[in-house]
Structure formats: structure tokens, C-alpha cells
C-alpha positions in Angstrom: 132.0 -73.2 -63.6 129.3 -75.6 -64.9 125.9 -74.6 -65.3 122.8 -76.5 -64.3 119.3 -77.3 -64.5 117.7 -79.6 -62.6 114.2 -80.5 -62.4 112.6 -80.7 -58.9 109.3 -82.9 -58.1 106.8 -83.8 -54.8 103.5 -85.2 -54.1 103.3 -86.2 -50.5 103.7 -85.2 -47.7 102.9 -81.3 -48.0 104.2 -80.9 -51.5 104.6 -77.2 -51.5 107.0 -77.6 -48.1 108.6 -80.6 -50.0 110.0 -77.9 -52.7 110.6 -74.2 -50.8 112.3 -76.6 -48.3 114.3 -78.3 -51.3 115.0 -74.9 -53.0 116.0 -72.9 -49.8 118.9 -76.3 -49.6 120.2 -75.7 -53.0 119.7 -71.9 -52.1 122.5 -71.8 -49.2 124.7 -74.8 -50.6 128.6 -73.6 -51.4 128.4 -75.4 -53.9 126.2 -73.9 -55.4 126.1 -70.1 -56.7 123.9 -68.3 -59.1 120.6 -70.3 -58.2 117.5 -69.4 -59.9 114.1 -70.7 -59.8 111.0 -71.3 -62.2 107.8 -70.3 -61.0 106.3 -74.0 -59.8 102.9 -75.3 -61.1 100.5 -78.7 -60.3 100.7 -81.4 -62.7 99.0 -84.5 -63.0 101.7 -87.2 -62.5 103.0 -89.3 -65.2 103.0 -92.8 -65.3 100.0 -94.1 -62.2 97.5 -92.1 -61.6 96.7 -93.2 -58.1 98.4 -90.5 -56.9 98.1 -87.2 -55.9 99.0 -84.2 -58.6 102.7 -82.8 -57.9 104.4 -79.9 -57.7 107.0 -79.2 -60.0 109.8 -76.1 -60.2 113.0 -76.4 -62.9 115.8 -74.3 -61.3 119.6 -72.9 -62.6 122.5 -73.0 -60.8 126.5 -72.7 -61.3 128.4 -75.2 -59.3 132.4 -76.3 -59.9 131.0 -80.2 -59.2 131.2 -82.3 -61.7 128.6 -84.3 -63.1 128.4 -87.5 -60.6 128.9 -84.4 -57.6 126.2 -83.0 -58.7 124.1 -85.6 -58.7 124.9 -87.2 -54.3 124.4 -83.8 -53.8 121.3 -84.1 -55.3 120.2 -87.2 -53.8 121.6 -86.4 -50.2 119.0 -83.3 -50.0 116.3 -86.0 -51.8 117.3 -88.7 -48.4 116.9 -85.6 -46.0 113.5 -85.0 -47.5 113.0 -89.8 -47.0 112.8 -90.3 -50.8 111.1 -93.5 -51.1 111.7 -95.1 -53.9 108.2 -97.9 -54.3 107.7 -98.1 -57.6 108.8 -96.5 -61.1 107.1 -93.4 -62.0 105.4 -92.9 -58.7 104.7 -91.1 -55.8 107.9 -89.1 -54.3 108.8 -86.8 -51.1 111.5 -85.1 -53.7 112.4 -85.9 -56.6 115.6 -84.1 -58.1 116.3 -84.4 -61.6 119.8 -83.9 -63.7 117.9 -82.3 -66.9 120.7 -80.5 -68.2 124.7 -79.6 -67.6 126.5 -77.5 -70.0 125.8 -78.5 -72.9 127.0 -81.9 -72.1 125.8 -85.5 -72.9 126.3 -88.1 -70.6 126.0 -91.2 -70.5 127.0 -93.3 -67.8 124.6 -95.6 -65.7 124.2 -93.0 -62.9 123.5 -90.7 -65.2 122.2 -90.0 -68.0 121.7 -85.9 -69.6 120.3 -84.4 -71.1 117.8 -85.8 -69.1 116.0 -88.8 -71.0 112.6 -88.1 -70.8 112.6 -83.8 -70.4 111.8 -82.5 -73.6 108.4 -85.1 -73.9 107.2 -84.0 -70.5 105.1 -80.7 -70.2 106.1 -79.9 -66.3 109.9 -79.7 -67.5 110.0 -77.6 -71.1 107.3 -75.4 -69.4 109.1 -73.6 -66.1 112.2 -74.3 -68.6 110.7 -71.5 -70.7 110.6 -69.5 -67.5 114.3 -69.3 -66.9 115.4 -70.2 -70.7 113.5 -69.2 -73.6 116.5 -69.2 -75.2 118.4 -72.1 -74.6 119.3 -74.6 -77.4 118.0 -77.5 -77.0 119.6 -81.2 -78.0 116.7 -80.9 -80.6 118.2 -78.4 -82.0 115.1 -76.4 -80.9 115.3 -73.7 -78.2 112.7 -74.0 -75.4 110.6 -71.7 -76.8 110.1 -73.2 -79.8 109.3 -76.4 -78.3 107.5 -75.5 -76.0 104.5 -74.5 -78.6 105.0 -78.4 -79.9 103.7 -80.3 -75.7 100.1 -80.1 -74.1 100.7 -78.0 -71.2 97.5 -77.3 -70.8 97.5 -79.5 -67.5 99.6 -77.5 -65.7 98.5 -74.8 -63.3 100.6 -71.7 -62.2 101.1 -71.4 -58.5 100.3 -68.8 -57.2 102.6 -68.1 -54.0 101.0 -66.0 -50.6 
């Protein structure tokens, strides 16, 4: 059984509803087991600032799917949410990224794991802290140790009704 952490983000077409819908899709999928999700956070966009703020989260699950099959599943969910890739780091209805796949290092044309930017992004590391503070990252630090080195001041936890 593979242990997978994914990042989720949205900043278009009711981002909170987009994330909740994607979380439901993931949770009910027959190939996903032991699903859990962090709190949801609002954050400023990375890259172009002429776009709305994002809603972000990190989820964990087990699956027997390999890395590429997991990526295909995530991309099919993105497509069901009308994901359009207009520009690099541009706005999107839904973004699902594999952050960690076991403790594997994967370098394929379509998939790089660990996610190449995850250690730089507070909107990834802070939600990951909710799920796995003692998880050892590929930089040799735990999530709890690493999060203290990032500026997460723009993150706002979303209080759900």
C-alpha cells in the first residue's frame, strides 16, 4: 500500500466549494483508503498577483495505485472541475499535486516527487503540519522543524460553518 500526500488548491469559481467537492471525490474513490485532510487555508497566489487568493489544503491517503496512475486519477478530478492551464502559476478551478509518494524520489516526464517546490511553500508545509508534524522531509527535517523556517503570515485558517 502506498502512502500519498497531495496538495489541493483553488482560486476560481467558488474555491471553497471546489475544494470540498474534490475532497468528496477523493474520499469516495474506490482506490483511495484512510483518507484524511488538513484544515483549509487562504493564501496569496504564487506568481502573478493579478488573481484571487487561493484556498489550500493537504490530504493524505493510501492507495495501491502507482505514482502515474495516482497522477492520472488526480488529473481526471481536475478535469471534472474544468481545470484550464492558461498560464504558469495562473488562476485555476482546481489544482491537485502529488507532494510525497511514500519516501520515493520519482523523476519522470510527467511526475516529479517530492514536489519540487513544496519546501518553499507555506501553503503546503503549514497544512502538512496538521497531518504529520513528525514526518521526515527529504531535507532531513521534520515538518514541524521545517515550518518554523517559512513565512506563513499570509495564511489564514478558514473557519467552516
